[in-house]
N, C-alpha and C positions, 0 to 999 in steps of 0.2 A: 543553446541559446542563454546567454547569461540574463540573469533576471534584472529588471529594471530597479535600480537603487531607490527610486521614489516609491515603489509599491512593495507590498508583502509578497515574499518569495513564494508563498504557499497559495493563498487564495486570490492575490493580484490587486486588492483594494489599495488606493493611495494611503501613505503613511501620513500621519499627523506631523506637525512641525516638531512636537515633543518627542516623536519616534526617530528623528533624524540620525542616520547611520545604523539604523536597527535592520535586520533582516526580515523580521516577521512584525505583523500587527500585534494587537493586544489580545486577539482570540486564543483561548486556551487550546483549543483543537489544533491551531496553526503552530503554536508552540510545540505541541506533542508530535506533530509531523516533522518539524525540523530537527527534533532530537532523533528521529530515525534516520536522518539524512547523514552521509559521511561527515565527520567532524572537521572543521576548517583548522589548519595548523596555526597555532599562535605562539608568540615567542615566550610567553609566561606560563604555558600549559605543559611545562616538562613533566610534571608528576602525572597528569592524565595521559600523556603520550607513553609515559613509562608503563603505567597500569594497562593501558591498551595493548601494548607490545607484549606484556606478560601474558595477557589473556590470550592473545593470538598464538602465542607459543605453545600455550597449554592446550588450546583447542587443535592446533596442528598435531600435537602428539596424540591426542584422542583419536582424531580423524585417521592417522596412520595406524594406529593400534585396532581400531574398529574394522578398518578396511581389511587388515590382515586377518582378523576374527572371522570375517564374513567372506573370506575369498573364495570358499568353496561354492557359494551360492551366487557370486556375481559374474557378470559378464567378464570375458578375458581382458578386455581394456576398458577402463573408465577414467574420467577426470574428477577430481575432488573438488567440492565447493562447500563453504559454510553458509548457512541461512538462519534467519530467525525461526522461533516456533510459537505459533499462537496455541494456547492450551485451554482457552475458554470453552465452556460447554454450551449446548443448545438449549433454549428454553423459549417458551411461549412468549411472544411480543405482546408486552402489556398494553391495554387500552391507553395508559397514561402517556407512553411514549408514541404511540400512533397520534394522540391528540397534540403532543408537543411537536412532533414532526410537521403535522398539518399547519400548525401556526407558523412554524420556521419556514417552511416551503412557500405558504402563501405570502409571507412578508417579503421573501427574496424575489418572487415572481412579480409582485407589485411594485418593488423597486425598478426592476427591470423594465416593467411596462411604463413606468414614469419617465424612464431616462433610456430608451432602447438604442439610440445611436452612439452611446459612449463607447470609445474603444476599449477592447478587452485584450488582456494578454493571452497569448497562446504558447503553450509548451509542446514541442515536437515529440511525436510518439517514437517508440523503439523502432528500428527498421522491421520491415515485414519478415525477413528471414529470421529474425530474432523472437517473433511471436510465440512459437511452439515452446522455447526454452523459458520465456517469461511466464507463459501459462503454467508449465510444469513447475517452475520454482515457486510461484505463488500458491499453487496446489499443495506442494510439500509444506510450506510455511503455514498455509491455512489463514493467511490474512492478517498478520500481525498489524500492519499499518491500517487495516479497516477500522481498528478500535478507536481511531481519532475521528471517524465519521459520524459517531454518536447519533443525535437526533436532527442532524441536518444533512448527512450524507455528502457534504461538500457541495451542496446545490445552492451556491451562491448567486447573487443577482447577475454576476457576469455569465455563468453558466445559462441562465435563462435569457440573457441577451443574444447569445449565440443560438439558442433553441428557437427563439422567436424569429430570428433572422432566417433560419432554416426552414420554419414553419409558420410563415406569415399568416396563413388563413386559419389557424388553430385558436380557439377562444380560451380565455382564462380557465372557464370551467372545464373544457375538454383536457387542458393540460394537467389541471390538478387531478381530474378524474383518472387520467392515464397513470400518473405517479402513484395515487393512493390505491389503485387497483393492484399495483405490483407489490405492496407490502405483504411480506410473508406471514404466515401464521406462527412461526416459530423462527427465531434468529439466534445468532450468537450472542450470549450474555455480555452486557457491557461493551457492545461493539456497535457498529452502524446498523440501523434498523434494517438496512437490506442485506446484510452479511448472513449468509445461510451455510448450512453443512456442505452444500455443493458449490459455494461461491456467491458471486453477486447476484441478487434477485432481478436487477436491472439489466437489460441488454445494454450492449456496450454503447449503442448510439444514445442512450438516455443518461449515461453516467457524466459526470463532471470531467472536464479536461484533466483535472488533477488526478482523477481515479484512474484515468487511462494513460497517464504519463509518469506517474510516480515511480521512482526506483530508490528503494532503500540502500544503504551503503553495500550491504552484502550483495544484493542483485545487481547493483552497479559494477561491482568487483567481478561478478560471474560474467557478466556480458561484456566486459572490457578485457577479460582474460583470453589468451591465445587458446583456441579449440581446434579439434580435428573433427571434420565432417564425418558424421555417422557414429561418433564415439558417445556413448551415453555419459551422463554426469552422475557421479554418486554424491548426493547432497546430505550434509550433516545438519541437523536443525537443533541450534542451541537455545537455550532459556534466556531470553531478556539481556543480552550482553554479558552473560556469564558462561561458565565452561560446564553447564550442566547439559549433557546431551539428551534430548528429548525424544528424537526418532531419526531414522535414516531412510532415504528413498532414492530410488533410481529415476532420473529425469530422461525420458526417451526423446527421441526426435519428432514424435507425433505430438508432444505437448502434454504427456502423461506423467503423473508422479505414482511410481509403483513402490509400495512400502516395503522395505527390507526388514526393519524393526519397528514395532508400534511404540505407543506412548510408554514411557518410563516412569516409575514412581517418583514423585517429587520429593526432593531432599531438602 
């Protein structure tokens, strides 16, 4: 589904006249998510394309060399894939962040209640048969894109408009209580308040449409590549669009990411 040119391609809010022609609104979190998406080719971006081509060539060499080094402990057949790597640590969720999230969520919910019938954009989820691979890839990455969730978790007014339509009997207080009760005691530092060591603390039905449908450039490439049924994927997780290999994992057909190499020292 192509994004509405009059709306932010991330959160879906209408763009102001001054933002005509832009892909995203002025939200810093939306701009961060946009940077995680595959870059759109532009005529004047030859240097950027050249740099990306060199980076991909370098990571391809690293992937081949690492696979050869690990061949003795790998399944007989594997498919190679490159993924990002989140390296943030787990820390107690500060009260200040809980309070900020409460304010942000309350404001978004109130805006939704004030205008509940406004049309909201929907992005399609990945096909059901791709679900295990998506879960495994995100587990190997450990949630690089979740860092943009910050103290709002992408729970914008449009999310609550969907939620209110699905749960018309729920009161404002009940909705707030449900989300606040699921805030973890510890989360990934400088990431979404719900981002934990084992993944998202919210069940899928409570997450935003964006969280359930977003595919970073590397994940899109993996899902769109030809695959062989039953053949696991050997995923190489690289640091922040660079050539530093952080860890390697086998993505099995059940949706698990089995580490082959752990975190490496930062260079």
